[in-house]
PDB file of N, CA, C and O in Angstrom:
ATOM      1  N   UNK A   1       2.003  -4.746  13.854  1.00  0.00           N
ATOM      2  CA  UNK A   1       2.258  -3.922  12.682  1.00  0.00           C
ATOM      3  C   UNK A   1       1.472  -2.623  12.748  1.00  0.00           C
ATOM      4  O   UNK A   1       1.988  -1.569  12.375  1.00  0.00           O
ATOM      5  N   UNK A   2       0.256  -2.682  13.207  1.00  0.00           N
ATOM      6  CA  UNK A   2      -0.597  -1.497  13.216  1.00  0.00           C
ATOM      7  C   UNK A   2      -0.381  -0.695  14.496  1.00  0.00           C
ATOM      8  O   UNK A   2      -1.142  -0.845  15.451  1.00  0.00           O
ATOM      9  N   UNK A   3       0.631   0.140  14.527  1.00  0.00           N
ATOM     10  CA  UNK A   3       0.888   0.980  15.688  1.00  0.00           C
ATOM     11  C   UNK A   3       0.707   2.462  15.349  1.00  0.00           C
ATOM     12  O   UNK A   3       1.145   3.328  16.106  1.00  0.00           O
ATOM     13  N   UNK A   4       0.061   2.758  14.210  1.00  0.00           N
ATOM     14  CA  UNK A   4      -0.133   4.143  13.796  1.00  0.00           C
ATOM     15  C   UNK A   4      -1.556   4.624  14.032  1.00  0.00           C
ATOM     16  O   UNK A   4      -1.884   5.763  13.700  1.00  0.00           O
ATOM     17  N   UNK A   5      -2.406   3.777  14.598  1.00  0.00           N
ATOM     18  CA  UNK A   5      -3.779   4.164  14.908  1.00  0.00           C
ATOM     19  C   UNK A   5      -4.283   3.250  16.016  1.00  0.00           C
ATOM     20  O   UNK A   5      -3.608   2.300  16.412  1.00  0.00           O
ATOM     21  N   UNK A   6      -5.488   3.555  16.512  1.00  0.00           N
ATOM     22  CA  UNK A   6      -6.014   2.620  17.496  1.00  0.00           C
ATOM     23  C   UNK A   6      -6.456   1.340  16.788  1.00  0.00           C
ATOM     24  O   UNK A   6      -6.550   1.315  15.561  1.00  0.00           O
ATOM     25  N   UNK A   7      -6.719   0.310  17.526  1.00  0.00           N
ATOM     26  CA  UNK A   7      -6.940  -1.009  16.914  1.00  0.00           C
ATOM     27  C   UNK A   7      -8.233  -1.122  16.122  1.00  0.00           C
ATOM     28  O   UNK A   7      -8.352  -2.018  15.286  1.00  0.00           O
ATOM     29  N   UNK A   8      -9.197  -0.257  16.350  1.00  0.00           N
ATOM     30  CA  UNK A   8     -10.452  -0.339  15.598  1.00  0.00           C
ATOM     31  C   UNK A   8     -10.433   0.498  14.318  1.00  0.00           C
ATOM     32  O   UNK A   8     -11.244   0.266  13.422  1.00  0.00           O
ATOM     33  N   UNK A   9      -9.538   1.447  14.222  1.00  0.00           N
ATOM     34  CA  UNK A   9      -9.482   2.308  13.044  1.00  0.00           C
ATOM     35  C   UNK A   9      -8.834   1.566  11.885  1.00  0.00           C
ATOM     36  O   UNK A   9      -7.757   0.985  12.028  1.00  0.00           O
ATOM     37  N   UNK A  10      -9.503   1.590  10.730  1.00  0.00           N
ATOM     38  CA  UNK A  10      -8.949   0.942   9.544  1.00  0.00           C
ATOM     39  C   UNK A  10      -7.852   1.819   8.943  1.00  0.00           C
ATOM     40  O   UNK A  10      -7.926   3.047   8.993  1.00  0.00           O
ATOM     41  N   UNK A  11      -6.843   1.175   8.379  1.00  0.00           N
ATOM     42  CA  UNK A  11      -5.806   1.885   7.631  1.00  0.00           C
ATOM     43  C   UNK A  11      -5.646   1.194   6.282  1.00  0.00           C
ATOM     44  O   UNK A  11      -6.043   0.041   6.114  1.00  0.00           O
ATOM     45  N   UNK A  12      -5.063   1.904   5.329  1.00  0.00           N
ATOM     46  CA  UNK A  12      -4.871   1.339   3.990  1.00  0.00           C
ATOM     47  C   UNK A  12      -3.444   1.597   3.533  1.00  0.00           C
ATOM     48  O   UNK A  12      -2.804   2.557   3.962  1.00  0.00           O
ATOM     49  N   UNK A  13      -2.961   0.739   2.669  1.00  0.00           N
ATOM     50  CA  UNK A  13      -1.640   0.902   2.090  1.00  0.00           C
ATOM     51  C   UNK A  13      -1.638   0.409   0.657  1.00  0.00           C
ATOM     52  O   UNK A  13      -2.452  -0.434   0.279  1.00  0.00           O
ATOM     53  N   UNK A  14      -0.724   0.935  -0.134  1.00  0.00           N
ATOM     54  CA  UNK A  14      -0.542   0.483  -1.510  1.00  0.00           C
ATOM     55  C   UNK A  14       0.647  -0.463  -1.548  1.00  0.00           C
ATOM     56  O   UNK A  14       1.705  -0.161  -0.996  1.00  0.00           O
ATOM     57  N   UNK A  15       0.475  -1.599  -2.196  1.00  0.00           N
ATOM     58  CA  UNK A  15       1.553  -2.576  -2.347  1.00  0.00           C
ATOM     59  C   UNK A  15       2.137  -2.452  -3.750  1.00  0.00           C
ATOM     60  O   UNK A  15       1.404  -2.467  -4.739  1.00  0.00           O
ATOM     61  N   UNK A  16       3.447  -2.330  -3.831  1.00  0.00           N
ATOM     62  CA  UNK A  16       4.145  -2.276  -5.113  1.00  0.00           C
ATOM     63  C   UNK A  16       5.070  -3.478  -5.197  1.00  0.00           C
ATOM     64  O   UNK A  16       5.775  -3.795  -4.239  1.00  0.00           O
ATOM     65  N   UNK A  17       5.067  -4.148  -6.351  1.00  0.00           N
ATOM     66  CA  UNK A  17       5.905  -5.326  -6.497  1.00  0.00           C
ATOM     67  C   UNK A  17       6.033  -5.756  -7.939  1.00  0.00           C
ATOM     68  O   UNK A  17       5.615  -5.053  -8.859  1.00  0.00           O
ATOM     69  N   UNK A  18       6.618  -6.921  -8.115  1.00  0.00           N
ATOM     70  CA  UNK A  18       6.843  -7.485  -9.444  1.00  0.00           C
ATOM     71  C   UNK A  18       6.541  -8.972  -9.416  1.00  0.00           C
ATOM     72  O   UNK A  18       6.489  -9.593  -8.354  1.00  0.00           O
ATOM     73  N   UNK A  19       6.344  -9.531 -10.600  1.00  0.00           N
ATOM     74  CA  UNK A  19       6.186 -10.980 -10.746  1.00  0.00           C
ATOM     75  C   UNK A  19       7.502 -11.562 -11.241  1.00  0.00           C
ATOM     76  O   UNK A  19       8.083 -11.044 -12.195  1.00  0.00           O
ATOM     77  N   UNK A  20       7.985 -12.634 -10.606  1.00  0.00           N
ATOM     78  CA  UNK A  20       9.200 -13.264 -11.122  1.00  0.00           C
ATOM     79  C   UNK A  20       8.922 -13.923 -12.470  1.00  0.00           C
ATOM     80  O   UNK A  20       7.820 -14.432 -12.677  1.00  0.00           O
ATOM     81  N   UNK A  21       9.880 -13.931 -13.389  1.00  0.00           N
ATOM     82  CA  UNK A  21       9.662 -14.492 -14.728  1.00  0.00           C
ATOM     83  C   UNK A  21       9.226 -15.955 -14.708  1.00  0.00           C
ATOM     84  O   UNK A  21       8.448 -16.375 -15.563  1.00  0.00           O
ATOM     85  N   UNK A  22       9.712 -16.730 -13.752  1.00  0.00           N
ATOM     86  CA  UNK A  22       9.386 -18.155 -13.712  1.00  0.00           C
ATOM     87  C   UNK A  22       8.010 -18.446 -13.113  1.00  0.00           C
ATOM     88  O   UNK A  22       7.527 -19.575 -13.204  1.00  0.00           O
ATOM     89  N   UNK A  23       7.366 -17.435 -12.494  1.00  0.00           N
ATOM     90  CA  UNK A  23       6.063 -17.660 -11.861  1.00  0.00           C
ATOM     91  C   UNK A  23       5.213 -16.390 -11.918  1.00  0.00           C
ATOM     92  O   UNK A  23       5.105 -15.677 -10.921  1.00  0.00           O
ATOM     93  N   UNK A  24       4.604 -16.098 -13.079  1.00  0.00           N
ATOM     94  CA  UNK A  24       3.834 -14.864 -13.244  1.00  0.00           C
ATOM     95  C   UNK A  24       2.696 -14.653 -12.234  1.00  0.00           C
ATOM     96  O   UNK A  24       2.425 -13.505 -11.883  1.00  0.00           O
ATOM     97  N   UNK A  25       2.007 -15.718 -11.744  1.00  0.00           N
ATOM     98  CA  UNK A  25       0.931 -15.455 -10.782  1.00  0.00           C
ATOM     99  C   UNK A  25       1.430 -14.971  -9.414  1.00  0.00           C
ATOM    100  O   UNK A  25       0.661 -14.399  -8.642  1.00  0.00           O
ATOM    101  N   UNK A  26       2.706 -15.199  -9.116  1.00  0.00           N
ATOM    102  CA  UNK A  26       3.266 -14.806  -7.819  1.00  0.00           C
ATOM    103  C   UNK A  26       3.678 -13.337  -7.871  1.00  0.00           C
ATOM    104  O   UNK A  26       4.239 -12.880  -8.867  1.00  0.00           O
ATOM    105  N   UNK A  27       3.399 -12.600  -6.799  1.00  0.00           N
ATOM    106  CA  UNK A  27       3.811 -11.201  -6.701  1.00  0.00           C
ATOM    107  C   UNK A  27       4.804 -11.056  -5.557  1.00  0.00           C
ATOM    108  O   UNK A  27       4.520 -11.453  -4.427  1.00  0.00           O
ATOM    109  N   UNK A  28       5.962 -10.491  -5.850  1.00  0.00           N
ATOM    110  CA  UNK A  28       6.964 -10.195  -4.831  1.00  0.00           C
ATOM    111  C   UNK A  28       6.786  -8.741  -4.413  1.00  0.00           C
ATOM    112  O   UNK A  28       6.995  -7.833  -5.217  1.00  0.00           O
ATOM    113  N   UNK A  29       6.404  -8.520  -3.173  1.00  0.00           N
ATOM    114  CA  UNK A  29       6.186  -7.164  -2.684  1.00  0.00           C
ATOM    115  C   UNK A  29       7.535  -6.495  -2.477  1.00  0.00           C
ATOM    116  O   UNK A  29       8.406  -7.021  -1.783  1.00  0.00           O
ATOM    117  N   UNK A  30       7.694  -5.332  -3.087  1.00  0.00           N
ATOM    118  CA  UNK A  30       8.941  -4.578  -2.973  1.00  0.00           C
ATOM    119  C   UNK A  30       8.794  -3.373  -2.049  1.00  0.00           C
ATOM    120  O   UNK A  30       9.774  -2.913  -1.464  1.00  0.00           O
ATOM    121  N   UNK A  31       7.560  -2.859  -1.917  1.00  0.00           N
ATOM    122  CA  UNK A  31       7.371  -1.642  -1.134  1.00  0.00           C
ATOM    123  C   UNK A  31       5.922  -1.560  -0.666  1.00  0.00           C
ATOM    124  O   UNK A  31       5.008  -1.929  -1.405  1.00  0.00           O
ATOM    125  N   UNK A  32       5.709  -1.081   0.553  1.00  0.00           N
ATOM    126  CA  UNK A  32       4.375  -0.784   1.078  1.00  0.00           C
ATOM    127  C   UNK A  32       4.337   0.714   1.351  1.00  0.00           C
ATOM    128  O   UNK A  32       5.182   1.240   2.075  1.00  0.00           O
ATOM    129  N   UNK A  33       3.355   1.400   0.769  1.00  0.00           N
ATOM    130  CA  UNK A  33       3.230   2.847   0.941  1.00  0.00           C
ATOM    131  C   UNK A  33       1.982   3.130   1.766  1.00  0.00           C
ATOM    132  O   UNK A  33       0.888   2.684   1.420  1.00  0.00           O
ATOM    133  N   UNK A  34       2.149   3.869   2.852  1.00  0.00           N
ATOM    134  CA  UNK A  34       1.024   4.319   3.666  1.00  0.00           C
ATOM    135  C   UNK A  34       0.819   5.806   3.382  1.00  0.00           C
ATOM    136  O   UNK A  34       1.504   6.646   3.966  1.00  0.00           O
ATOM    137  N   UNK A  35      -0.131   6.142   2.479  1.00  0.00           N
ATOM    138  CA  UNK A  35      -0.339   7.546   2.124  1.00  0.00           C
ATOM    139  C   UNK A  35      -1.063   8.288   3.248  1.00  0.00           C
ATOM    140  O   UNK A  35      -1.626   7.658   4.143  1.00  0.00           O
ATOM    141  N   UNK A  36      -1.051   9.626   3.205  1.00  0.00           N
ATOM    142  CA  UNK A  36      -1.855  10.381   4.163  1.00  0.00           C
ATOM    143  C   UNK A  36      -3.314   9.948   4.030  1.00  0.00           C
ATOM    144  O   UNK A  36      -3.826   9.821   2.918  1.00  0.00           O
ATOM    145  N   UNK A  37      -3.971   9.725   5.142  1.00  0.00           N
ATOM    146  CA  UNK A  37      -5.341   9.211   5.118  1.00  0.00           C
ATOM    147  C   UNK A  37      -6.044   9.550   6.413  1.00  0.00           C
ATOM    148  O   UNK A  37      -5.415   9.884   7.417  1.00  0.00           O
ATOM    149  N   UNK A  38      -7.362   9.459   6.369  1.00  0.00           N
ATOM    150  CA  UNK A  38      -8.144   9.599   7.582  1.00  0.00           C
ATOM    151  C   UNK A  38      -9.275   8.607   7.507  1.00  0.00           C
ATOM    152  O   UNK A  38      -9.701   8.225   6.417  1.00  0.00           O
ATOM    153  N   UNK A  39      -9.767   8.184   8.656  1.00  0.00           N
ATOM    154  CA  UNK A  39     -10.814   7.179   8.641  1.00  0.00           C
ATOM    155  C   UNK A  39     -11.374   6.895  10.016  1.00  0.00           C
ATOM    156  O   UNK A  39     -11.018   7.531  11.008  1.00  0.00           O
ATOM    157  N   UNK A  40     -12.256   5.925  10.040  1.00  0.00           N
ATOM    158  CA  UNK A  40     -12.900   5.477  11.266  1.00  0.00           C
ATOM    159  C   UNK A  40     -12.834   3.960  11.290  1.00  0.00           C
ATOM    160  O   UNK A  40     -12.097   3.346  10.518  1.00  0.00           O
ATOM    161  N   UNK A  41     -13.604   3.367  12.178  1.00  0.00           N
ATOM    162  CA  UNK A  41     -13.666   1.905  12.214  1.00  0.00           C
ATOM    163  C   UNK A  41     -14.487   1.351  11.050  1.00  0.00           C
ATOM    164  O   UNK A  41     -14.518   0.136  10.851  1.00  0.00           O
ATOM    165  N   UNK A  42     -15.155   2.216  10.274  1.00  0.00           N
ATOM    166  CA  UNK A  42     -15.992   1.769   9.158  1.00  0.00           C
ATOM    167  C   UNK A  42     -15.434   2.105   7.784  1.00  0.00           C
ATOM    168  O   UNK A  42     -15.788   1.438   6.812  1.00  0.00           O
ATOM    169  N   UNK A  43     -14.583   3.105   7.663  1.00  0.00           N
ATOM    170  CA  UNK A  43     -14.146   3.550   6.343  1.00  0.00           C
ATOM    171  C   UNK A  43     -12.760   4.193   6.397  1.00  0.00           C
ATOM    172  O   UNK A  43     -12.293   4.610   7.457  1.00  0.00           O
ATOM    173  N   UNK A  44     -12.119   4.263   5.241  1.00  0.00           N
ATOM    174  CA  UNK A  44     -10.822   4.932   5.094  1.00  0.00           C
ATOM    175  C   UNK A  44     -10.918   5.866   3.894  1.00  0.00           C
ATOM    176  O   UNK A  44     -11.445   5.486   2.848  1.00  0.00           O
ATOM    177  N   UNK A  45     -10.415   7.076   4.042  1.00  0.00           N
ATOM    178  CA  UNK A  45     -10.386   8.043   2.944  1.00  0.00           C
ATOM    179  C   UNK A  45      -8.941   8.209   2.490  1.00  0.00           C
ATOM    180  O   UNK A  45      -8.052   8.508   3.288  1.00  0.00           O
ATOM    181  N   UNK A  46      -8.724   8.008   1.185  1.00  0.00           N
ATOM    182  CA  UNK A  46      -7.382   8.099   0.599  1.00  0.00           C
ATOM    183  C   UNK A  46      -7.330   9.236  -0.414  1.00  0.00           C
ATOM    184  O   UNK A  46      -8.370   9.637  -0.938  1.00  0.00           O
ATOM    185  N   UNK A  47      -6.135   9.765  -0.702  1.00  0.00           N
ATOM    186  CA  UNK A  47      -6.016  10.797  -1.733  1.00  0.00           C
ATOM    187  C   UNK A  47      -6.413  10.247  -3.105  1.00  0.00           C
ATOM    188  O   UNK A  47      -6.327   9.043  -3.346  1.00  0.00           O
ATOM    189  N   UNK A  48      -6.846  11.131  -3.991  1.00  0.00           N
ATOM    190  CA  UNK A  48      -7.230  10.725  -5.349  1.00  0.00           C
ATOM    191  C   UNK A  48      -6.026  10.491  -6.253  1.00  0.00           C
ATOM    192  O   UNK A  48      -6.163   9.875  -7.310  1.00  0.00           O
ATOM    193  N   UNK A  49      -4.863  10.965  -5.862  1.00  0.00           N
ATOM    194  CA  UNK A  49      -3.652  10.839  -6.670  1.00  0.00           C
ATOM    195  C   UNK A  49      -2.746   9.779  -6.050  1.00  0.00           C
ATOM    196  O   UNK A  49      -2.484   9.803  -4.847  1.00  0.00           O
ATOM    197  N   UNK A  50      -2.271   8.849  -6.878  1.00  0.00           N
ATOM    198  CA  UNK A  50      -1.357   7.816  -6.385  1.00  0.00           C
ATOM    199  C   UNK A  50       0.019   8.411  -6.109  1.00  0.00           C
ATOM    200  O   UNK A  50       0.456   9.319  -6.816  1.00  0.00           O
ATOM    201  N   UNK A  51       0.701   7.906  -5.085  1.00  0.00           N
ATOM    202  CA  UNK A  51       2.056   8.393  -4.819  1.00  0.00           C
ATOM    203  C   UNK A  51       3.008   8.009  -5.949  1.00  0.00           C
ATOM    204  O   UNK A  51       2.830   6.981  -6.603  1.00  0.00           O
ATOM    205  N   UNK A  52       4.014   8.842  -6.169  1.00  0.00           N
ATOM    206  CA  UNK A  52       5.022   8.567  -7.197  1.00  0.00           C
ATOM    207  C   UNK A  52       6.404   8.593  -6.566  1.00  0.00           C
ATOM    208  O   UNK A  52       6.701   9.432  -5.715  1.00  0.00           O
ATOM    209  N   UNK A  53       7.235   7.668  -6.995  1.00  0.00           N
ATOM    210  CA  UNK A  53       8.627   7.620  -6.537  1.00  0.00           C
ATOM    211  C   UNK A  53       9.404   6.736  -7.498  1.00  0.00           C
ATOM    212  O   UNK A  53       8.833   5.838  -8.117  1.00  0.00           O
ATOM    213  N   UNK A  54      10.671   6.978  -7.625  1.00  0.00           N
ATOM    214  CA  UNK A  54      11.521   6.212  -8.538  1.00  0.00           C
ATOM    215  C   UNK A  54      11.491   4.717  -8.227  1.00  0.00           C
ATOM    216  O   UNK A  54      11.524   3.898  -9.145  1.00  0.00           O
ATOM    217  N   UNK A  55      11.429   4.352  -6.962  1.00  0.00           N
ATOM    218  CA  UNK A  55      11.463   2.927  -6.599  1.00  0.00           C
ATOM    219  C   UNK A  55      10.168   2.190  -6.946  1.00  0.00           C
ATOM    220  O   UNK A  55      10.144   0.960  -6.897  1.00  0.00           O
ATOM    221  N   UNK A  56       9.096   2.897  -7.293  1.00  0.00           N
ATOM    222  CA  UNK A  56       7.841   2.244  -7.678  1.00  0.00           C
ATOM    223  C   UNK A  56       7.836   1.827  -9.144  1.00  0.00           C
ATOM    224  O   UNK A  56       6.982   1.039  -9.550  1.00  0.00           O
ATOM    225  N   UNK A  57       8.763   2.331  -9.943  1.00  0.00           N
ATOM    226  CA  UNK A  57       8.768   2.073 -11.383  1.00  0.00           C
ATOM    227  C   UNK A  57       9.304   0.687 -11.691  1.00  0.00           C
ATOM    228  O   UNK A  57      10.203   0.184 -11.017  1.00  0.00           O
ATOM    229  N   UNK A  58       8.733   0.080 -12.726  1.00  0.00           N
ATOM    230  CA  UNK A  58       9.176  -1.246 -13.171  1.00  0.00           C
ATOM    231  C   UNK A  58      10.503  -1.097 -13.896  1.00  0.00           C
ATOM    232  O   UNK A  58      10.674  -0.209 -14.732  1.00  0.00           O
ATOM    233  N   UNK A  59      11.432  -1.972 -13.567  1.00  0.00           N
ATOM    234  CA  UNK A  59      12.751  -1.924 -14.223  1.00  0.00           C
ATOM    235  C   UNK A  59      12.932  -3.093 -15.133  1.00  0.00           C
ATOM    236  O   UNK A  59      13.977  -3.223 -15.770  1.00  0.00           O
TER     237      UNK A  59
END
């Protein structure tokens, strides 16, 4: 899965999803967002603003 950096560099992503009505503790992942970021093997720097898109909104 991690083919966007070398194996020691940490990367981060935001998970967007919903809980099914019959099982609120369960989260169904609908989208993984990899924002612009930079980092090393010790840390990751992310933007201060969360990404926005129509598909991230709860329906």
